[in-house]
N, C-alpha and C positions, 0 to 999 in steps of 0.2 A: 570918410567917407560922407560925401553930403547930406543933408537933412533934409527928409522926404518932406515936402508939404502936408501941414495937419489935412486938407479935405482927401489927398490921396491914402492917408495911414485910414480915415474913416472909412471909405469906399471900400477898402481892404477887409476892414473888423467886420462890415456888413455882410460882404460875399462871405468870409468866412463862416459867421454866423448862418448864414444861408442854407450853406452847405451842410453847417450838422444840422441844422433842422429836416434838410431833405434824405439824411442819410437816417435820422431816428425816424423817421417817418415810414420809410422803404425797409427796416428792420422789424417794427412794433406793429406791419401789417399781418394780418391771419394768412398763414400759408397754406396755399390749393392745392399743393402738392409735396407728398413725401417723399424720398427713396431711403428703404430701409431694407436690409437684407434679401435684396435682389427684387424686391415688390414695388412697384410705381402703384401711388393711389392719388387722383383726384377727384375733387369734392369739396363740399364747404368748410367751413372750420367745425363745426358741430354736426354732427349726424352721418348716416351710412358715405360711403365713398360713391361718386360718380362712374368712375371710371378705375379699374384695377387691373393690373398684367403684372406677371411675377412667377416667383414662386409660393407658393400657398405657405403658410406654416404648417407643420407635424407632417409634409407632406415633399415629395421629391417631384412632384408635376408642377411643369410651369403654365400657368393656363392664363386666359384673357376672360375678364367682363367686365357687361358695361350695363348700368341699372338708371331706371329714370329717376328722376327726382324726387319721386313718391318713394322711392325705394325697390321698386320690384323689379326684376332683371328684363332685358329687354334682348341682350344679345352674348352668348358665352360662347368660348370654345374651351373645352376639357373634357376627359376622361373618366377622370374619378376614382380611378386606383390607386392614383396616388404613385404611381412611376413616373419616371421621366422616358419613357420607349413606347408609351401605347400612342397609339393614333388619336385620336382628337376631333370627334365633330363638331363640325360648326352650327349652331343653334339659335334663333330666331323666337319670340315667346310675344304671347299676346298680353294684355292686361292684368290678367290673372295667373303668368307665371307657366300657361299651357303651352307645352312644343309646338309651332306653327311650321317649323322648316327647319328642317336639318338635311346634311348629307352622309351618305353612306359610306363610313370610312373602312369597311371590311373589303367593298370591292370598287368603290366608286360610282357616283350616279346618287340620285334625290332617294333618301330615307323615309321622309315625312315632308308631306303629306302624301296619302297613297293616293294614287291618280286611279281614276273609271278608266277600264279598257272595255274597247266596242265587244260584247260577244259575239260566236260565231253567227252569220249570218243565213237564212234558209238558202240551200241550194236548188231548189228545184225554181226554177224561171217562172214557172206560170204563177209561182205564188209573191213573184215580186210586186210589187207596186208597178199599174199599168194602165195604159189608155186605149182606145181603140181611135178617140178624138182624131180629128184631121184639122184642127188647130190647137195651139201650144194649152195645153192644161195642165194645172196643178193636180200632182199624185201623189205628193208625198211633202210634209213643213216639219219643222222644226223652231221653237224659238232658244235664243242662247246668250246670255248678257258677254257683252265686249266687254274684254280684257286685255286683248293683244291685238296692234296694229293689223295684223295679216293672219291669213286663213290659206289651209289647204283642205282640197276635201278630193277625193277619189271615188269614184262611181262607175259600176259595171252596168253598160246598155245590153240589150239584145232588141230583135224583130222576132216576130213570128215568120216561118218560112214562106217565101216570096215578097216580104212586106219588106219597107223602106221607112224610115222616119228618122227623127232630130230629137234632142235633149238639148235643155238649158238649163240654167238655174237663178233665181232671182234672190238677191239680197235687199231687203228692206223695200222689196216692189220693185227694185230697177236687177238689168241683168247686169250677172257676175258672170266676169270668163267668157270663153264662146261657144256658139254651140256647136255639138257633136254628131255626127250620123250614128245612128240607133247601131249598135254592133262594137262600137268602138267604145275603150275606156274612157271617162270624164277626170281625168288626173290633173285640177288645176291649183294653182296658189295667185295671190294676189292681194291690194290691202282691203279691209272687211267696210268703209269707210273713205271719202275725200277729205272730211274733217274729223279726222280720232279723236283731237280734242273734245269736240261733241259728242259725239258716238259715245266717248267712255262712259261704262255704268251702266248703258242703256238696254234697251232689249235689240237682239240681234235674228229679226225673220228671214229664215231660210227654206225658199219654196223650189224644189223639183218639179220641172215641167217637161213633157214630153207630147210628140203628135207622131200620127200616121202620115207620111208624105205621099205613099202610095194609095191607090182607090180603096183597099182593104187592108186590116191586119191587126198586128198588135203591138205595140211599144212596151218593153220593159226595163224598169230601173232599179237596182238596189244600192243605196251607197253602203258603202264597206269601212270608209276612212275619214276622219274629219280632225282637226284640231287648229289651234290658236297657234301663231309665230310672231318672233320678231322681226320687226322691219329688216 
């Protein structure tokens, strides 16, 4: 076999040395994750794991947990009864590990937070917000924080005997939706702002306006449903 030139042998030797150094560096780096007994943990070499999923020690339950780098729990999915067959709610926590959001594993839907529901409204039309004005007049108003890009609003409207009128809604001073004739329900959905990014977190001023379009009479309006929606 012919002898290799010395420069090629030197290069092969250097390459072998570099491969050994690279292999050593990879093997000596602190592990960021471990898999043991059906559990995966991801986190720093020392301290609490940031992410943990699998079978918890001492139980038959498989669960998931995500923590902030400070160690406080942020997201979890577990029941806590230790069995492998129980329904597991998904929970999201605040910085103090108070439960903010969770789902109802018994029937589905939302468990927390508890959301406000509109209480029953006055059924006597004559006690509803009303006006005898012949130009658009604000008869009811509310302020809400903008969290969602769209809104639905349902209002019952009436006019006194022989009278006609119309009802409209203003959102932050601009007409929202279409004008309806008194006697018809106002049931409309639409964007709360043309620029949702700019409006997000700000106040939403909602004004119910009505007017009489006949010679005289009264127009009545009763808001009965209002909620935010996704796009």
